[in-house]
C-alpha positions in Angstrom: 94.0 99.6 117.0 92.7 99.0 113.9 90.6 96.0 112.8 91.6 93.8 110.0 89.3 95.5 107.7 90.6 99.2 108.6 94.2 97.6 108.4 93.2 96.5 105.1 92.1 100.2 104.3 95.1 102.1 105.5 98.1 99.6 104.4 98.2 100.7 100.6 98.4 104.1 101.7 101.2 103.2 103.9 102.8 101.3 101.0 102.2 104.1 98.4 103.7 106.8 101.0 107.0 104.5 101.9 107.5 103.4 98.0 106.8 107.0 96.6 108.9 109.5 99.0 112.5 109.4 100.6 111.4 111.0 103.5 111.5 109.7 107.3 109.8 106.2 106.9 109.7 105.0 110.4 106.0 105.1 110.5 106.0 102.0 108.4 107.8 99.8 111.1 104.0 99.9 112.8 102.5 98.4 109.9 105.3 95.9 109.3 105.1 94.9 113.0 101.4 94.1 112.5 101.9 92.0 109.5 104.6 90.3 111.4 102.2 89.9 114.5 99.0 89.4 113.0 99.6 88.2 109.5 97.5 85.1 110.3 94.5 87.0 111.7 94.6 89.4 109.1 95.3 87.7 105.7 91.8 86.8 105.5 91.0 90.1 104.0 93.5 90.1 101.2 92.9 88.5 98.0 95.9 86.2 96.2 97.3 89.3 94.3 97.4 91.3 97.4 98.9 88.9 99.5 101.4 88.6 96.8 102.3 92.0 96.5 102.5 92.3 100.2 104.9 89.2 100.6 107.0 90.8 97.8 106.9 94.0 99.2 108.1 92.6 102.6 111.1 90.2 100.9 112.4 93.4 99.1 112.3 95.8 101.7 112.3 93.9 105.2 114.1 90.6 104.2 115.3 89.0 107.3 113.2 91.3 109.7 109.8 89.5 109.1 108.9 86.1 110.1 105.8 86.0 107.7 108.0 86.0 104.6 109.0 82.6 105.1 105.5 81.4 105.2 104.1 82.8 101.9 
């Protein structure tokens, strides 16, 4: 289980891998589940630019599957 700070550390690597490869991307589901279920808890560790990027990523790749995108 990752703390908010640990999640912030590992999320960029997950996003980079997701965006840079066509290989199996199912591992990203765990990060998306975390974003969806704990956004209120985790968002304090991200600055405004990072939050904007995360929300844009979710809108572009997981639209309709994640409730946090309705609460930018």
